N, C-alpha and C positions, 0 to 999 in steps of 0.2 A: 504493500499499499504506500501512498505517497500523499505529500500535502497537496500538490495540484489536482491529483485524482479525487481525494475527499472534499477539497473546495468546490468541486463540481458535481460530484456524484452525490455527496451526502447533503440533500436538501434539507431545510428545517423539518419537513413531513418525514424524511428518512431519518433524521437523526432522534426525532421524537420516536419512531417506531423501534429504533435500536434501543432507546433508553426503556420501553417498556417491554421489551424482549431480552434485556440483562446484558447487551453486548456494548452499549455506549462506551462503557470506561475503558474497555479494550482497545477500541478506535479513537479514542480521545488525543493519544498521544501524537496522532498524525497530524492535529491542528496546530500543534507546538511551532513557533516560529523557526526553531533548528532542525525541524524535521526535513529531509531531503525532498526537494519540490517534485523532482521527476517529470520536469517537462521537456526533457530532452532526452534523446536515446543513447545509453551507453554502448560500449561495445558488445556485451551480451545481448542486448535487445536488438541492436543493429543487425549481428549476425543471425540471430532468430528469424527475424523478420526476412532477411535475405536468403534464407534456406526453404522458406516456404513455397509451396506449389498452389495454394489456394487460402483463401480467408472469407470471412463472412463481413458484409458491411450493411450497417443501419442506418437509414435517414428517416426523416419525419415529414409527413407531407403536410399541405395547408389546411386539412381537415383534423389534423392533430393525430391521425394513425401513424405507427411506426411501420417501416417497410424493411425487411431483411432480405438483402441478397447474396448470394453465393457467387465469387469471383474466383477463377481457377485458371491456370496456366503454366507455363514451364518453370520450374525453380527459379527465383529471383526475378520474376515478371513484377512484383511489387519491390520498386526500386527504392534503396535508402540515398536520397540526394545530399543529406546532411543530416546532423543530429536532431533536427527539428523539422526534418521536411521528407515526406514519403511521396511517391508518384507511380502511376500505372497507365497502361495505354488501354482506352476504352475500345474495344472490337465490336463490329456490327453483330447483332444477336437478334432477339426476337422483336426488337424495334418497339418494345412497351415504353421504355424511356422513363420509368418511375422513378429510378433512384435520380437519374438526371434533372427531371421535373421537380423533384422534391428539393434538390439543391440549389434551384433557382429562388426558392424563397426563404430557405433555411439551410445555411451552409455547414451547420453540425452534423459531424458522421460519428459513428462508434465502430471500431474494428476489432474482430473476434479472430486471433489467429490461434491455430492448434497444432501441435504435433502429438499426435495419439500415440506413437512408438514409445516417445521418451515421456509421455503423459505430462507435458507442459503446456501452459496457454498464456497467451498475453492479450491484454485488453489496452485500446488505444482510444483516447478520446480527441477530435480535432476539428479543424475546419476545411473543407474542402473548395476548390475552383477548378472549373474547366480551362484546359489549355488546347487552343486551336491552332492552325495555321498561321496565325499572324505570329506566334512563338515558334519559329522552327526549329531553334536550337534546343529550347526546352524540349518540346514534343520529342524530338530525336532522341534524346536521353531515356526516354520513357518507352520506346519501341526496341524489342530485342531483336538482333540482326536476324535470328533465325525464323521469325515470324513471316508469315505470309497472308494472314488473315488481313480484313480491311480495317483501318484504323479510323474511327470516326472522330476521336478527339482524345486528349489525355485529361487525367486528374491528379491536382497536386493537393496534399494533405499536410496542413500545417498541424504539427503535434503539440496538444495543449497539455495532455497528461497520459501517463501509460501506468499499468498495474499488473504484475505476475498474480494469476490464480493459484491456488493451491490444486494438486493433482489429483485430490479425492475424487472418485467416481469416473474417473476419465477411463473408458474401456480402451486398452491398446488395440489398435487396428494397424493392419500391413498393407502397403500397395504391392501389387504385382512384383514389382522389381524388388522390394525388399524382401519378399519372400523367397524370390530367386537367390538373392545374395545369401541369405542365411542358409537355404539348401545346399548352395555351393560350399558355403564354409564348412557345413557339416559334414559333407561328403569328402571334401579335402580332409578335413579333421581325422575321419575314421579310415581313410587311406594311408595317412601318416602312421597312425597307431598301427595298422596291420604291418605296414613294412618295418617299424621299429622294432615289432615283436618277432620279426625273423619268420623263417618258413615253420609250419607246425609239423607233427610227428607223421612220418610217412606210414601209410597202411601196410600192413604185412602182407608180401606177395604171395 
């Protein structure tokens, strides 16, 4: 938890609920002036973001309803531009434009990044803005060279706060590539063990 995150997420109503549920005292230390603000990504957070191949992004529309969208791509498609700035290219999809529309009226976003193998998750709060062809240099930083999909725009997110979640209740899940790597490693280990043991006893002829 961080001071910046608690400042934004712990509204008076949330704090009241914490008090009634008995957890307010445990979180009060994050309100102290000496608490780390965590409004900039450290090396561990930047590395975690750069290693992800998907994340979830929440926006809020003008009717007040939240909207959660899954974003996926090659590892590193969510770019760390500097300790307080993330960005990604927006490719043509189903063309509903719900997230894009919501961000026209409210630039606040919440990102949820998950590593289900290591059981780690990172929450980010920030403000997003669109990047168009009038900013070609910035847009080029958001597009992976191997990508062939049609890029409609980019999004740049200024990080306002972040917080690591506890690993409790995260179910480990593996991609096909991760399973293949584990199987290959297990096979190599068994072969090495068999070779180090030497030939077994020969059957009597």
